[in-house]
N, C-alpha and C positions, 0 to 999 in steps of 0.2 A: 773386319780385315780389309775390305775394299772401301771403307768409309773415306780414307784420305783422297781417293780418286773420284769421289762424287762431284766436286766442282768441275773437274775436267770433263766428266761425262755430261754434266748439265750444259757446259759451254759447247760441247760437240753437238748435243741435241738441238740447242738453239741455233747453232751455225748451220744445221741441216734443215731445220723446220722453216726458218725465215726465208731462205731462197726458194724452197719448194713452194711455200705458200705464195710468194710473190709471183712465181711462174704460173701457178694454178689460177690465182685471181686475175692475172693479166689475160690468160687464155679465156677465162669465163666472162670477164667484164669488158675486155678490150673490143674495139671495133673490128668487124669481120668483113666489111665491104671493101674488096680489093678492086681498084680501078686500074686502067692501063697506065695512067700517069703515076700511080703509087707503086707499080711494079717495076718501073725503070730504075736503073742504078742512079744514085745521087752523086753528082760530081761537083760539089761545092757551089751549087747554083748555076753551073755551066751546063750547056747541052752536051751530053756524052758523045764523044767521037770514037768510032770504031768499036771493036769488041772489048768488053770489060775484062776478059780473061787473057790478056796479052802476057807474053813471057817477059819477065824482068831480067835485065842483065845480072849476071852473077856478081859483078863488081859491087852492086848495091848491098847484097847480103854480106860480102866480105867486109866492107867498110862498117856495116852495122855490127857484125860479130867482133871486129877489132875494137870498135868503140866500147862495146859492153865489156870485153876482156880487160882493156886498160882502165876503164872506169871502175870496175870491181877491184882491180889491183891497187888503184889509188886509195880506195876506201881503207885498205889495210895500213895506210900511213897514219890514219887518225889516232889509233892508240899510241903509236910512237910519239906523235906530236903532243899528246896530252901528258905522257909519262916519261919523256926522254931524260929528265933529270934523275928520276928514281932508277932508271935502267942502267945508267952509267955506261961504261965502256962496252959491256956485253951487249946492251941494246944498240949501241952505235955499230958494233960489228955485225949484229944480226940484220939491222936495217941496211947496212952497206951490202951485205950478201943479197938481200931481197932486191935492192935497187940494181945490183949488178945483173941478176937474173932478168929483171924487167928490161934493163938496157940491152942485154943480149937478144931478147925476144923482139924488141923494137928495131934493132939493127937488122935482124933476120928478115922481118917483114918489109923493111925499107929496101934491103938488097933484092928481095924477091919481086919488088915492084908493086906490092899490094897497096901502097899509098899513092901510086901514080894514077892520075885520072885522065887517060887519053881517049 
């Protein structure tokens, strides 16, 4: 009865065993000699200045979230681009509604000043 799920179970087991084995082997075989130089934060080859735990302005996070949001919404245009002839007028209306909602969201964040970098 559970035979059809055997491949999924095997993939799950392999997906758990390989990362755990990699972590265990790196802990066992990896170097353990920590020096002062190895413990300082790496700053792209530059000497670190100040505290590594500085507060980042919220604007960076807002821009990153907006980029991810609009990037994911643009992905939804791909199926329409591939099958727009088969969808006909219904597909055009649906994509128009989707683009309208996307445009309203874009105008909203524009008016709120989320895209302004002052």
